[in-house]
N, C-alpha and C positions, 0 to 999 in steps of 0.2 A: 666205652662206658656202658655199664649195665642199664637196661631199661627199667629194672626194678631192684631195689635193695631194701630188705626188711632187716632192721637191726634190733636185736634183743627185745622183741615186742611182747609185752604183757597186756592182756585185755581181760577185764571183768565185766560181766553183764548181770545186773540185778544182784550184785554182791557175790556172784559166783565166778570163780576163775574159769576162763574159757581158753585162753592162750597163755603160754608161759615160755619166755625165752626164745621166741621164734626168730631164727636168722635164716634169711632166704635171699638168693639172687637169681634173677632171670635175665639172660643176655639176649641181644638181637639174634634171631634165627633159632631160638629155642621154643619148643612146645613142651611145656612142663605139666605133668599130670599130678594133681594134688589129691591124694588117696587117703581115705580114712572112714571110720564108721559114722553113722548119724550122731550128731552132737560132738564131733571131734573138733569143731571150730573152723571148718573149711570156708563156709560162707562168711563167717565173722572175719576171717583173714582177708577175703576179697573186699569186704566193706571197709575194713581198716585201710586197705590200700587206696580206696576211693575217698578216704577221710570222712566217711559217714559215721564212723564210730571213733570216739576219742579213747586212745589207749591209756592204760594205767602208767606205762612207761615204755621207752623205746621210741623208734621213729621209722618212718617209711619215706624213701626217696624214689621219685620217678624221674628217670633221666637226670639224676644227680640233684634234683630239687625237691624239697619237702612237699609231700602230697597235700593237696587242699581240695575242698569240695568243688566239683565242676571243672576240675583240671582237664584241659583240652587234649592232653596227650594220651588219655586212657579211654579205651572203648570198653563198655560193659554189656555183657549179655546175661540178663537175669533169668531165673527160672520163669517159665511161661505164666504161671499163676500170678506172678507179681505185676502183670500188665493188664490194664482195663480194656479188654477186647470188645466190650460193648459200646465203646466210644465211637461216634459216627465219623470215621476218618478213613481215608484210603491207604493202601499200601505205600504209595509214593509220599503222601503227607506224613505217615508214620515214620518212614525212613528219614525224611527231612528233619524231623525233630531231633535226630542224632547230631545235627549241626548247631543246635541251640547254643552250645558253649562257645562256638566260634562266631555265630551271627550276633548274639545278644538277644535278650528277651523282647526288646521293643523295636528291633530292626527287621526289615524284610529280607528274605534270602536273595542272594545275587546269583549271577550266572554260575559262578564256581560252586555254589552250594547245590544248585539243581543238578549240575554235572556230577558232583560227588555222589549225590543220592542216586542218580541214574546208574552210575557205574557200580555202586554197591548192589543195587537191585539186580543188575545183570549178572553179577558174580554169584548170586544165590539162585539164579535161573528163575526169577519171578517177573521178567520183563513183560510177559503177556498178561500179568495180573496187577500191574502197577496202579490201575485206577479202581480196583475192586475194594469194597469196604473190608476192613480187617476182620470184622465180625463174621464174615461169610467164609473165612479160610479154614482149612483143615488144620489139625494140630501140627503136622510137619511144615505146612506153609507158614504158620504163625511163628514157628521157631526160626525159619529162614528170614522172616521179616525182622526179628529181633537181632539176628546176626548182621543183616544189612544195615540196620539202624546204627549198630556199633561201628561197622566199617565205613559208613558215611562220614564219620569224624576223621577218617584217615589217621588212625591212632598209631603211636609208636608201641603201645602196650595194649593187649587185648585180654580181658578177663572173661572167662566163660564159666558160668555156674550150672553144672549138670546139663550140658547142651544136648545130650542124646536121650534124655529120659522120655519114654513114651513115644518114641519115633519108630516108624517102620524102617526096615533094613535099607531100602534105597535112599531114604533121606539121611540115615546115619552115614551111609557111604559117601553121599554127596558132601555133607558137612565135614566128614573126616578128611576127604581129599582137599577140601577148601582150606582147612586148618593147617594141614601139612604143607600146602602150597604157600600159604601166608608166611609160615616159618621159613620156607625156602627163599622167600623174597626178602628176608631179614627182619620180619616182624617178631616181636616177643609175645608169647601166649602162655597164660597160666590158666589151667582148666581143672575144675573139680569134676570128678566123675566116679560113678559106681561101676562103670564098664571096665573091669580089670583086663579082659582080653583085648579090648580096643586100645586101652591105655598102654599096655605092654607092647603092642604091635606098632603103635604110631608115635608115641611120645619119645622125645630125645632123652628125657630124664623124668624120674618119678620121685615124688616127695611123700613119704608116709607120715601122716600127721594124726596125733591124738593128744590134743592140748599143747603138746610140744612135738618137735620133729623127731621121730623115732629113727628114721634112716632116709637117705636119699642117694640117688645115683642112676646110672643108665639101667634100663630094665634088666639087661643081661647080668648086671652085678648085684641084683637084689633077689637072689635065689635062696638065701638063708631063711628057712621057715620061721626061725625065732623072731625075726623082725616083723613078720606078718602076724604072728601070734601075739606079740606085744601090742601092735597097732590096733588090731581088731578084738583083742581079748578072747581069742578062740583057742581050742585045744589042738594037739597035733593030729587029731582025727578029723579036723574040719575040711569040708570039700573045697574051701577057699584055697587051701594049700595045694590041692591037686590041680586047680586052675592055674596057679602061679607056676608050678613045676612043668605043666604041659605047654605053657605058652612060650 
């Protein structure tokens, strides 16, 4: 069974078409890169999977079940600016909030919840900072906290929204290795990214999106410059094409 199935999804925002006829599947063990220009609908697609946006038509299935807000099978790593880093809370407490969907709003976390949070913190190598306030962390450490918070849910499907933006190279490498390792364990990952070189080298499949899916396939199968020109609206002289051909 696929971890994610998107069927003929149309989404309007403010009366403007954002997604049209999107059909997408992500299976266990896949790391799928969602590639497209700003405004292409990438983040809108992730939020539609989370049922945070009501589509005009179509449907989203997670593990064969219609998606709904707060679904426990989906872990979400938002862009860093979407989190309130000035809130007085530690790394450990922040990661534990990822379990809210399983614990419930009015219940206290149990042993299994604390263990899941601890395991997630160790996976992103923040064990020595688990009691530090999140407001004191560097940008790379904050991104690792968001990844750990999503992993604490022990999700079948992990959604990643631009996880490498603004990170130094060691942190990019750490997270890249983590994501490929999660896919190797059988997790399903869908990641938006502007890092074309990283996506081509690490993703099992790329999906080129600009309101609708322009092309998809293994990175080695997406060498036709025309599909990249259509996706990004660039000419045949664009440096983007040289990046794609060289990778």
